[in-house]
VEXRO-168723 format. One line per 4 residues: their letters; for each residue x, y, z of N, C-alpha, C, O. Coordinates in steps of 0.001 Angstrom, whole numbers, m for minus. Example, Ala and Ser with C-alpha at 12.3 -4.5 7.8 and 13.67 -1.06 7.14 Angstrom:
# residues 2
AS = 13190:m5690:7800:12300:m4500:7800:13200:m3300:7800:14236:m3319:8465 ~ 12850:m2250:7080:13670:m1060:7140:12900:30:7870:13409:1138:8039
//
This chain:
# residues 169
XXXX = 26205:m65112:m36532:26144:m64387:m34814:25032:m63704:m34991:24747:m63150:m36053 ~ 24090:m63690:m33621:22971:m63027:m33562:23003:m61819:m33250:23731:m61316:m32394 ~ 22038:m61160:m34076:21787:m59788:m33678:20681:m59534:m33005:19883:m60470:m33065 ~ 20323:m58618:m32382:19044:m58237:m31486:18782:m56755:m31712:19562:m55847:m31424
XXXX = 17476:m56622:m32313:16780:m55064:m32386:15678:m54815:m31473:14841:m55615:m31055 ~ 15793:m53743:m31263:14350:m53420:m30782:13593:m52456:m31713:14125:m51413:m32094 ~ 12223:m52848:m32113:11559:m51922:m32417:9921:m52382:m32367:9478:m53523:m32243 ~ 9123:m51017:m32516:7818:m51182:m32034:6826:m50797:m33694:6915:m49872:m34501
XXXX = 5905:m52065:m33615:5161:m51733:m34719:3924:m51881:m34276:3699:m52818:m33510 ~ 2700:m50851:m34722:1241:m51178:m34415:806:m52437:m34953:1625:m52919:m35735 ~ m135:m53049:m34789:m668:m53835:m35231:m1316:m53985:m36688:m1411:m54989:m37393 ~ m1746:m52625:m36921:m2105:m51901:m38124:m1285:m51589:m39265:m1557:m51105:m40363
XXXX = m201:m51988:m38730:1454:m51931:m39791:1676:m52837:m39996:2880:m52918:m40236 ~ 1059:m53977:m40087:2235:m55356:m40430:2678:m55406:m41665:3375:m56363:m42002 ~ 2324:m54270:m42678:2804:m54379:m44114:4410:m53824:m43876:5448:m54415:m44172 ~ 4234:m52389:m43191:5378:m51956:m42879:6394:m52868:m41957:7488:m53087:m42477
XXXX = 6161:m53428:m40642:7173:m54539:m40376:7282:m55540:m41275:8396:m55997:m41019 ~ 6850:m56150:m42134:7236:m57166:m43248:8368:m56452:m44193:9422:m57040:m44434 ~ 8114:m55279:m44659:8852:m54413:m45226:10179:m54114:m44934:11125:m54148:m45720 ~ 10193:m53740:m43443:11390:m53602:m42916:11967:m55209:m42487:13176:m55427:m42573
XXXX = 11248:m56037:m42137:12397:m57061:m42129:12731:m57653:m43434:13560:m58562:m43478 ~ 12104:m57176:m44605:12700:m57617:m45788:13794:m56600:m46026:14558:m56915:m46938 ~ 14040:m55486:m45436:15118:m54715:m46021:16138:m54766:m45294:17214:m54361:m45735 ~ 15981:m55448:m43587:17002:m55922:m42617:17652:m57381:m43449:18742:m57811:m43073
XXXX = 16890:m58091:m44601:17567:m59263:m45127:18451:m58809:m46332:19487:m59386:m46663 ~ 17864:m57580:m47026:18975:m57137:m47886:20212:m56811:m47414:21217:m56854:m48124 ~ 20211:m56354:m45800:21343:m55872:m45436:21754:m57230:m45006:22840:m56856:m44564 ~ 21758:m58188:m44836:22402:m59495:m44480:21898:m59593:m43332:22871:m60035:m42722
XXXX = 20821:m59477:m42340:20017:m59828:m40911:18807:m60426:m41203:17754:m59818:m41393 ~ 18973:m61687:m41240:17588:m62408:m41362:16816:m62778:m40466:17245:m63778:m39890 ~ 15650:m62330:m40010:14736:m62711:m39071:14855:m64085:m38595:15197:m64992:m39352 ~ 14551:m64286:m37214:14599:m66016:m36702:13471:m65751:m35478:13057:m66809:m35004
XXXX = 12999:m64748:m34983:12264:m64707:m33829:11912:m63289:m33253:12632:m62294:m33341 ~ 10472:m63381:m32544:10044:m61976:m32327:9845:m62232:m30789:9444:m63346:m30451 ~ 10091:m61305:m29864:9957:m61364:m28486:9429:m59936:m27917:10380:m59226:m27591 ~ 8128:m59315:m27708:7644:m58078:m26927:8891:m56908:m27395:9659:m56292:m26657
XXXX = 8762:m56866:m28961:9595:m55697:m29514:11016:m55664:m30025:11579:m54871:m30780 ~ 11500:m56911:m29307:12772:m57577:m29676:12772:m58286:m30984:12032:m59267:m31050 ~ 13454:m57976:m32017:13759:m58858:m33189:14739:m59157:m32997:15639:m58387:m32661 ~ 14881:m60750:m33207:16378:m61705:m33600:16505:m61775:m34754:15486:m61956:m35420
XXXX = 17875:m61652:m35464:18234:m61813:m36694:19834:m63012:m36512:20569:m63065:m35526 ~ 19947:m63745:m37670:21105:m64270:m38038:21497:m63337:m38946:20672:m62760:m39654 ~ 22992:m63067:m39021:23880:m62470:m40113:24423:m63349:m41229:25276:m64179:m40914 ~ 24080:m63276:m42335:24450:m63836:m43671:24274:m62996:m44776:23173:m62774:m45278
XXXX = 25215:m62576:m45123:25051:m61699:m46345:25014:m62181:m47587:24894:m61403:m48534 ~ 25126:m63744:m47799:24993:m64342:m49002:23606:m64578:m49139:23408:m65091:m50240 ~ 22472:m64415:m48444:21202:m64667:m48964:20080:m63549:m48587:20192:m63034:m47475 ~ 19252:m63227:m49233:18182:m62518:m48789:16578:m62958:m49045:16213:m63814:m49852
XXXX = 15923:m62359:m48379:14487:m63236:m48274:13581:m61664:m48312:13918:m60510:m48048 ~ 12279:m62300:m48782:11083:m61320:m48383:10375:m62049:m47271:10229:m63268:m47187 ~ 9837:m60863:m46191:8845:m61494:m45575:7254:m61266:m45487:6674:m60388:m46126 ~ 6727:m62021:m44757:4880:m61637:m45027:4454:m61990:m43681:4857:m63093:m43314
XXXX = 3734:m61332:m42841:2848:m61835:m41427:1733:m62125:m41936:1225:m61455:m42835 ~ 1291:m62998:m41509:m141:m63438:m41360:m721:m63253:m40021:m61:m63613:m39047 ~ m1894:m62726:m39867:m2548:m62581:m38564:m3720:m63662:m38283:m4863:m63205:m38289 ~ m3585:m64831:m38076:m4564:m65867:m37784:m4579:m66418:m36581:m3421:m66513:m36176
XXXX = m5410:m66859:m35761:m5191:m67668:m34765:m5357:m68760:m34849:m6392:m69188:m35360 ~ m4149:m69787:m34255:m4185:m71140:m35068:m4302:m71909:m33543:m3749:m71578:m32494 ~ m5198:m73023:m33797:m5142:m73955:m32617:m4418:m74823:m32841:m4058:m74831:m34018 ~ m3907:m75800:m32078:m2649:m76901:m31838:m3082:m78140:m33158:m2224:m78644:m33881
XXXX = m4330:m78407:m33235:m5031:m79361:m34338:m4878:m78926:m35130:m4735:m79819:m35964 ~ m4754:m77743:m35716:m4759:m77130:m36969:m3539:m76670:m37426:m3488:m76294:m38597 ~ m2736:m76633:m36871:m1591:m75878:m37083:m671:m76371:m37793:149:m75563:m38229 ~ m523:m77591:m38090:272:m78229:m39065:20:m77897:m40144:858:m77505:m40956
XXXX = m1346:m78010:m40371:m2282:m77990:m41909:m1811:m76642:m42422:m1236:m76535:m43505 ~ m2112:m75431:m41480:m2003:m74238:m41599:m429:m73768:m42124:m221:m72975:m43042 ~ 443:m74344:m41445:1984:m74287:m41899:2283:m74829:m42927:3093:m74134:m43541 ~ 1933:m76103:m43640:1887:m76982:m44657:1359:m76048:m45940:1942:m75969:m47021
XXXX = 40:m75314:m45548:m596:m74769:m46816:370:m74041:m47157:811:m74252:m48287 ~ 1058:m72897:m46282:2083:m71969:m46538:3669:m72854:m47270:4337:m72727:m48296 ~ 3689:m73312:m46636:5215:m74402:m47254:4620:m74693:m48924:5328:m74453:m49902 ~ 3577:m75100:m49002:3078:m75850:m50165:3122:m74553:m51417:3223:m74685:m52637
XXXX = 2988:m73091:m50457:2921:m71708:m51604:4089:m71030:m51803:4219:m69894:m52260 ~ 5497:m72305:m51186:6784:m71355:m51205:6937:m70859:m50253:8140:m70607:m50192 ~ 6309:m70428:m49137:6823:m69699:m48074:7094:m70766:m46764:6437:m71732:m46377 ~ 8401:m70133:m46242:9041:m71009:m45256:8286:m70185:m44030:8055:m68976:m44072
XXXX = 7931:m71101:m42884:7655:m70723:m41567:9119:m70321:m40759:10127:m71020:m40646 ~ 8869:m68979:m40256:9704:m68559:m39058:9398:m68457:m37901:10177:m68966:m37095 ~ 8504:m67958:m37522:8431:m67836:m36114:6747:m67227:m35916:6213:m66716:m36900 ~ 6086:m67310:m34779:4785:m66781:m34361:4930:m66238:m33177:5787:m66684:m32414
XXXX = 4099:m65155:m32808:4071:m64528:m31644:2677:m64463:m31210:1808:m64174:m32032 ~ 2335:m64752:m29761:1161:m65358:m29075:154:m65954:m30213:m1047:m65724:m30361 ~ 1022:m66789:m30968:233:m67589:m31862:m1010:m67462:m32462:m1947:m68209:m32741 ~ m610:m65768:m32625:m1725:m65216:m33625:m1134:m64192:m34962:m1870:m63733:m35835
XXXX = 522:m63950:m34865:1058:m63101:m35893:2255:m64384:m36123:2957:m64876:m35240 ~ 2237:m64721:m37504:3180:m65791:m37895:3953:m64955:m39178:3468:m64237:m40053 ~ 5331:m65351:m38913:5879:m64779:m39790:6613:m65726:m40982:7311:m66704:m40714 ~ 6356:m65303:m42191:6979:m66095:m42825:8076:m65915:m44068:8043:m64702:m44277
XXXX = 8978:m66470:m44948:9608:m65596:m45470:9926:m66838:m47059:9552:m68009:m47002 ~ 10389:m66463:m47871:10626:m66919:m49116:12253:m66257:m49482:12640:m65204:m48975 ~ 13079:m67070:m50432:14228:m66533:m50711:13520:m65079:m52060:12573:m65032:m52844 ~ 14532:m64230:m51706:14029:m62961:m52709:14503:m63465:m54291:14046:m62886:m55276
XXXX = 15184:m64271:m54378:15140:m64740:m55603:14043:m65320:m56521:14088:m65519:m57735 ~ 13260:m65494:m55826:11728:m66400:m55973:10570:m65210:m56453:9449:m65192:m55946 ~ 10969:m64300:m57418:9600:m63227:m57655:8238:m63815:m57931:7260:m63077:m57803 ~ 8067:m65159:m58322:7103:m65930:m59108:6208:m66408:m57510:5117:m66975:m57563
XXXX = 6750:m66133:m56452:5965:m66398:m55241:4879:m65711:m54804:5081:m64671:m54178 ~ 3843:m66053:m54992:2898:m64763:m54550:2463:m64481:m52881:2552:m65332:m51996 ~ 2024:m63208:m52720:2131:m62841:m51776:1356:m63542:m50836:895:m64508:m51443 ~ 970:m63556:m49656:159:m64350:m48804:m1142:m63805:m49056:m1973:m64635:m49423
XXXX = m1570:m62487:m48940:m2569:m61953:m49359:m2573:m61282:m50365:m2264:m60093:m50292 ~ m2916:m61851:m51541:m2754:m61079:m53002:m4058:m60650:m53673:m3985:m60044:m54742 ~ m5502:m60976:m53006:m6467:m60513:m53656:m7376:m59636:m52437:m7484:m59842:m51228 ~ m7750:m58966:m53002:m8472:m57870:m52016:m9290:m58409:m50904:m9221:m57927:m49774
XXXX = m10098:m59446:m51221:m10998:m60278:m50047:m10174:m60872:m49262:m10561:m61054:m48108 ~ m9132:m61234:m49560:m8403:m62374:m48496:m7758:m61162:m47351:m7710:m61303:m46129 ~ m7295:m59963:m48142:m6907:m58771:m47469:m7902:m58338:m46616:m7688:m58627:m45439 ~ m8743:m57842:m46803:m10013:m57577:m46105:m10331:m58588:m44957:m10536:m58302:m43777
XXXX = m10331:m59608:m45432:m10922:m60930:m43981:m9593:m60722:m43056:m9818:m60850:m41852 ~ m8294:m60434:m43404:m7131:m60450:m42537:m7083:m59464:m41403:m6724:m59571:m40230 ~ m7645:m58284:m42252:m7971:m57024:m41409:m9255:m56852:m40486:m9465:m56097:m39536 ~ m9935:m57694:m41020:m11506:m58077:m39881:m11154:m58907:m38857:m11588:m58681:m37727
XXXX = m10320:m59979:m39112:m10164:m60648:m38267:m9039:m59761:m37148:m9247:m60018:m35962 ~ m8186:m59018:m37360:m7418:m58233:m36870:m8163:m57554:m35676:m7956:m57649:m34466 ~ m9156:m56792:m36426:m10319:m55764:m35972:m10717:m56343:m34567:m10557:m55923:m33421 ~ m11254:m57389:m35057:m12258:m58063:m33719:m11298:m58203:m32626:m11486:m57596:m31572
XXXX = m10159:m59049:m32821:m9012:m59302:m31960:m9055:m58018:m30896:m9487:m57944:m29746 ~ m8550:m57238:m31592:m8129:m56062:m30975:m9168:m55369:m30381:m8915:m54699:m29380 ~ m10763:m55431:m31005:m12043:m54658:m30157:m12368:m55598:m28757:m13033:m55140:m27828 ~ m11803:m56962:m28755:m12256:m57799:m27666:m10821:m57494:m26669:m11062:m57679:m25476
XXXX = m9860:m57203:m26870:m8885:m56730:m25943:m8903:m55253:m25390:m8314:m54929:m24359 ~ m9768:m54230:m26319:m9967:m53183:m25939:m11114:m53177:m24777:m11131:m52389:m23831 ~ m12114:m54253:m25040:m13179:m54203:m24035:m12647:m54880:m22838:m13208:m54555:m21791 ~ m11770:m55678:m22754:m11154:m56270:m21505:m10197:m55389:m21080:m10121:m55424:m19852
XXXX = m9411:m54588:m21593:m8786:m53393:m20857:m9829:m52444:m20197:m9669:m52192:m19003 ~ m10751:m51962:m20778:m11872:m51370:m20011:m12474:m51948:m19008:m12723:m51351:m17960 ~ m12765:m53160:m19227:m13291:m53997:m18040:m12631:m53804:m16974:m13107:m53591:m15859 ~ m11228:m53885:m17342:m10430:m54164:m16224:m10443:m52563:m15266:m10296:m52655:m14047
XXXX = m10566:m51611:m15695:m10202:m50284:m15147:m11767:m49718:m14571:m12007:m48522:m14407 ~ m12724:m50789:m14315:m13821:m50497:m13531:m13266:m49987:m12155:m13477:m48853:m11726 ~ m12397:m51126:m11391:m12144:m50927:m10001:m11440:m49690:m9648:m11462:m49139:m8548 ~ m10643:m49213:m10986:m10095:m47605:m11036:m11459:m46548:m10489:m11515:m45981:m9399
XXXX = m12205:m46509:m11291:m13642:m45848:m11105:m14183:m45749:m9807:m14355:m44753:m9104 ~ m14506:m47350:m9530:m15267:m47695:m8127:m14435:m47131:m6807:m14940:m46690:m5775 ~ m13067:m47258:m7108:m12304:m47193:m5803:m11996:m45502:m6127:m11290:m45047:m5227 ~ m12254:m44738:m6902:m11416:m43775:m6826:m11202:m42878:m5715:m12091:m42623:m4903
XXXX = m10004:m42383:m5664:m9822:m41317:m4214:m8938:m40161:m4694:m8532:m39225:m4005 ~ m8697:m40398:m6059:m7484:m38952:m6214:m6338:m38824:m6101:m5741:m37765:m6294 ~ m5624:m40324:m5632:m4157:m40709:m5391:m3299:m40641:m6672:m3709:m41087:m7743 ~ m2300:m40163:m6543:m1182:m40015:m7466:m1137:m41324:m8460:m1071:m41289:m9689
XXXX = m1182:m42341:m7723:m977:m43555:m8524:m2083:m43968:m9210:m1855:m44740:m10142 ~ m3332:m43635:m8985:m4574:m43403:m9362:m4883:m42266:m10995:m5621:m42310:m11980 ~ m3995:m41514:m10545:m3652:m40629:m11777:m3035:m41171:m12823:m3450:m41131:m13981 ~ m1777:m41821:m12346:m740:m42525:m13243:m1713:m43376:m13929:m1669:m43240:m15152
XXXX = m2754:m44386:m13411:m3155:m45246:m13993:m4385:m44975:m15262:m4782:m45654:m16209 ~ m4688:m43780:m14783:m5685:m43011:m15665:m5120:m42676:m16820:m5568:m42987:m17924 ~ m4163:m42060:m16621:m3223:m41531:m18119:m2934:m42668:m18691:m3283:m42946:m19838 ~ m2028:m43698:m17662:m2035:m44919:m18728:m3169:m45639:m19785:m2940:m46236:m20837
XXXX = m4240:m45413:m19240:m5552:m45890:m19383:m5810:m45017:m20900:m5977:m45581:m21981 ~ m5800:m43807:m20731:m5943:m42601:m21550:m4645:m43104:m22927:m4904:m43133:m24131 ~ m3874:m43300:m22565:m2538:m43147:m23590:m3215:m44587:m24439:m3245:m44620:m25669 ~ m3650:m45544:m23720:m4086:m46776:m24260:m5471:m46789:m25055:m5767:m47457:m26046
XXXX = m6115:m46012:m24456:m7382:m45634:m25261:m6934:m44923:m26943:m7231:m45345:m28061 ~ m6358:m44060:m26653:m5711:m43158:m27882:m4853:m44232:m29027:m4847:m44051:m30245 ~ m4276:m45170:m28432:m3598:m45993:m29527:m4566:m46855:m30096:m4495:m47326:m31231 ~ m5655:m47087:m29109:m6538:m48536:m29685:m7336:m47547:m30863:m7560:m47907:m32019
XXXX = m7693:m46253:m30288:m8635:m45706:m31434:m7778:m45373:m32404:m8407:m45292:m33459 ~ m6209:m45052:m32605:m5806:m45089:m33809:m5507:m46315:m34680:m5492:m46400:m35908 ~ m5302:m47122:m33868:m5587:m48769:m34431:m6834:m49125:m35290:m6947:m49493:m36459 ~ m7541:m48935:m34505:m9053:m49091:m35079:m9628:m47918:m36137:m10600:m48073:m36877
XXXX = m9105:m47155:m36073:m9303:m46018:m37334:m8498:m46706:m38503:m9096:m46756:m39578 ~ m7555:m47105:m38466:m6414:m47496:m39688:m6947:m48914:m40043:m7153:m49201:m41223 ~ m7210:m49947:m38882:m7720:m51164:m39663:m9208:m50834:m40475:m9506:m51337:m41559 ~ m9959:m49999:m39801:m11351:m49857:m40434:m10797:m49473:m41649:m11048:m50260:m42562
XXXX = m10070:m48433:m41967:m9800:m47851:m43218:m9190:m48739:m44129:m9300:m48610:m45348 ~ m8490:m49719:m43525:m8272:m50944:m44448:m8858:m51902:m45084:m8628:m52450:m46162 ~ m10093:m52116:m43828:m11285:m53151:m44319:m11925:m52543:m45348:m12531:m53328:m46077 ~ m12004:m51026:m45737:m13092:m50528:m46591:m12268:m49807:m47852:m12895:m49155:m48687
X = m10877:m49962:m47930:m9989:m49690:m49090:m11006:m50043:m50240:m10662:m49950:m51419
//
């Protein structure tokens, strides 16, 4: 039976997301896909998995090699979101399987990739608001747009702060 749950995680909390997926698996709900805050699970109380998430942009020509690398390391590919967040799992009864990022340097590189990606998104979001400033007339809709932008800036600032702290740990 398929179960759908809604939950939001900030990009800087991929570890918490992976822990949540692992906890859900312990309860018999096994992650199978993610779409804009919705997690889809298969129900089976006879299995349990440990989940990991990799943040890496994969091009079509390198995707097969990328997935094979993780499969060779004992991780089963589950799903990808926007071709950047990749979800993997391994049976919980295989404790000898290393985490995807088991050393400090690879963890730091992953958070640096994430930081660069979100900086570009932030720049694009900011440039997209130039029209708001140029055509400001004090309309209610413009105040709403400005409010949404300010909330976005606050969230991005928090994500940047968290990622920077993780990079420098």
